[in-house]
C-alpha positions as a printed Julia matrix, in Angstrom:
181×3 Matrix{Float64}:
 35.1   -1.02  -40.0
 33.75  -0.35  -36.52
 32.03   2.86  -35.4
 35.14   4.24  -33.65
 37.29   3.73  -36.74
 34.63   5.36  -38.93
 34.46   8.35  -36.59
 38.24   8.71  -36.42
 38.73   8.56  -40.18
 35.76  10.79  -40.98
 36.68  13.45  -38.41
 40.34  13.47  -39.43
 39.74  15.42  -42.63
 39.0   19.15  -42.23
 36.23  19.27  -44.86
 34.1   16.17  -45.31
 30.88  15.52  -47.2
 28.46  13.6   -44.96
 24.77  13.04  -44.8
 22.79  14.71  -42.04
 21.74  11.27  -40.74
 25.36  10.25  -40.16
 26.04  13.54  -38.38
 22.98  13.14  -36.12
 23.93   9.53  -35.35
 27.37  10.69  -34.22
 26.05  13.57  -32.08
 25.94  11.86  -28.65
 29.56  10.73  -28.88
 31.02  14.19  -29.47
 31.1   17.29  -27.31
 31.34  19.69  -30.22
 28.79  22.41  -30.88
 27.35  22.13  -34.38
 26.38  25.35  -36.14
 24.28  25.11  -39.3
 25.25  27.41  -42.15
 23.57  27.88  -45.53
 23.67  29.95  -48.67
 21.0   30.25  -51.34
 21.79  33.1   -53.71
 19.68  36.21  -53.13
 17.49  34.4   -50.54
 19.34  33.04  -47.49
 22.81  33.59  -46.12
 23.76  32.08  -42.75
 27.49  32.52  -42.29
 30.2   32.96  -39.69
 31.57  36.48  -39.23
 34.28  35.2   -36.92
 35.2   32.03  -35.11
 37.51  29.13  -35.79
 35.66  25.84  -36.27
 37.72  22.7   -35.78
 35.95  21.17  -38.74
 33.49  22.07  -41.48
 31.22  19.41  -42.9
 29.55  20.03  -46.24
 26.09  18.46  -46.31
 25.28  19.5   -49.87
 25.86  22.38  -52.25
 23.99  24.9   -50.07
 24.39  23.66  -46.5
 27.32  22.99  -44.21
 27.93  22.5   -40.5
 30.76  24.13  -38.55
 31.95  22.28  -35.43
 33.27  24.24  -32.43
 34.9   22.95  -29.23
 33.55  23.92  -25.83
 34.44  27.49  -24.87
 34.93  28.72  -28.44
 33.4   32.12  -29.23
 31.91  32.68  -32.67
 29.54  34.99  -34.52
 26.82  33.87  -36.93
 24.98  36.27  -39.19
 21.57  35.41  -40.62
 20.25  37.29  -43.63
 16.97  36.48  -45.4
 15.37  38.12  -48.41
 12.3   37.74  -50.58
 11.31  39.22  -53.95
 10.98  42.68  -52.39
 14.28  42.86  -50.48
 15.79  42.03  -47.1
 13.32  40.69  -44.55
 15.67  39.71  -41.73
 19.09  40.68  -40.4
 20.33  38.95  -37.28
 23.76  38.77  -35.66
 24.5   36.49  -32.72
 27.76  36.16  -30.8
 27.76  32.82  -29.0
 30.03  30.68  -26.87
 30.04  26.94  -27.45
 29.48  24.68  -24.45
 29.14  21.0   -23.66
 25.74  19.29  -23.47
 26.0   19.28  -19.66
 26.51  23.05  -19.31
 23.77  25.64  -19.12
 22.99  26.98  -22.59
 20.26  28.61  -24.61
 18.5   26.67  -27.33
 19.23  28.46  -30.57
 17.84  27.28  -33.92
 20.62  25.73  -35.97
 23.0   25.41  -33.01
 23.18  21.97  -31.39
 23.16  21.21  -28.48
 22.93  24.96  -27.8
 25.25  27.78  -26.83
 25.61  30.68  -24.44
 24.14  33.7   -26.18
 26.5   36.6   -25.51
 25.05  39.18  -27.91
 22.05  39.34  -30.21
 21.36  42.14  -32.68
 18.19  42.26  -34.82
 17.62  44.57  -37.76
 19.96  46.29  -40.18
 20.96  49.3   -38.0
 21.84  47.14  -34.97
 23.73  44.58  -37.06
 25.72  47.29  -38.86
 26.58  48.87  -35.49
 27.92  45.58  -34.13
 29.82  44.9   -37.36
 31.5   48.3   -36.97
 32.54  47.33  -33.41
 33.95  44.02  -34.7
 35.89  45.88  -37.41
 37.3   48.27  -34.77
 38.45  45.33  -32.64
 40.1   43.65  -35.62
 41.8   46.96  -36.5
 43.62  46.63  -33.15
 45.03  43.27  -34.36
 42.85  41.39  -31.87
 40.96  38.35  -33.13
 37.27  38.89  -32.39
 36.91  35.31  -31.11
 39.57  36.06  -28.43
 37.61  39.0   -27.0
 36.26  38.7   -23.46
 32.74  37.16  -23.32
 31.88  39.84  -20.73
 32.55  42.52  -23.36
 30.11  40.89  -25.81
 27.43  40.7   -23.09
 28.01  44.34  -22.15
 27.87  45.4   -25.8
 24.6   43.51  -26.27
 23.04  45.04  -23.15
 24.12  48.56  -24.11
 22.81  48.06  -27.64
 19.43  46.88  -26.31
 19.24  49.82  -23.88
 20.33  52.26  -26.63
 23.21  53.53  -24.53
 26.72  54.49  -25.62
 28.64  51.42  -26.75
 31.85  50.52  -24.9
 35.17  50.43  -26.72
 37.33  47.34  -26.6
 40.9   48.52  -26.03
 44.27  46.81  -26.06
 44.49  47.43  -22.28
 41.11  45.77  -21.69
 42.2   42.81  -23.8
 45.49  42.48  -21.88
 43.56  42.5   -18.59
 41.24  39.78  -19.92
 44.19  37.61  -20.99
 45.98  38.13  -17.66
 42.84  37.23  -15.7
 42.28  34.11  -17.81
 45.86  32.96  -17.07
 45.29  33.05  -13.29
 44.5   29.76  -11.55
C-alpha cells in the first residue's frame, strides 16, 4: 500500500488509533490544525468546550488529537491540579489556519492558530464560560460567532471593562457580511 492509499484509508474513519510518529510523519501533507487533548483523572484535563473537529485521533487511553480545517473556530480549556487542588485554569478561543498564514505558536496546537481570546485563572475562565453559555442560549453555535467578538471579549476581559453581549442582530450582521464577495 502506498503512502497516499494509507493516508486516504486512515483519514476516512472519524476516530482512529494511531501512533504519534505516524501523525507527525503525515503532518506536512495536510493543512489541518492539530489540537492535543488529554485527560488524567484528578490531574490534567485538556478538552474542547466548543468546535467541530473533522476528525479525532486517539493516541492512547489518555491522549487524543482533534483535527480542524483552516478557518475553524474552537475553544480549548486547560485544567491542572496537584495534591492540594487546582493549579491552573486556562481558556483559549482560537481560529485554525494553514501553515502559510500568520499564527501564534501555542503549545499543543500544530502548526499554530490565531489566538482570539485567552483567559487565565478561575474567575476569568468562569466569566468567559458564562458568555459562551449565553451565546448558546440564543441557539447560536459558539464556533459560528464572529472572530472579532472573541477578540473584543478578550480585550475587554484583560482591561477589566464591561463585557459586550453577543446578540442575534450582531450575529445576523456577521453572517451577512461574511456572505458578501
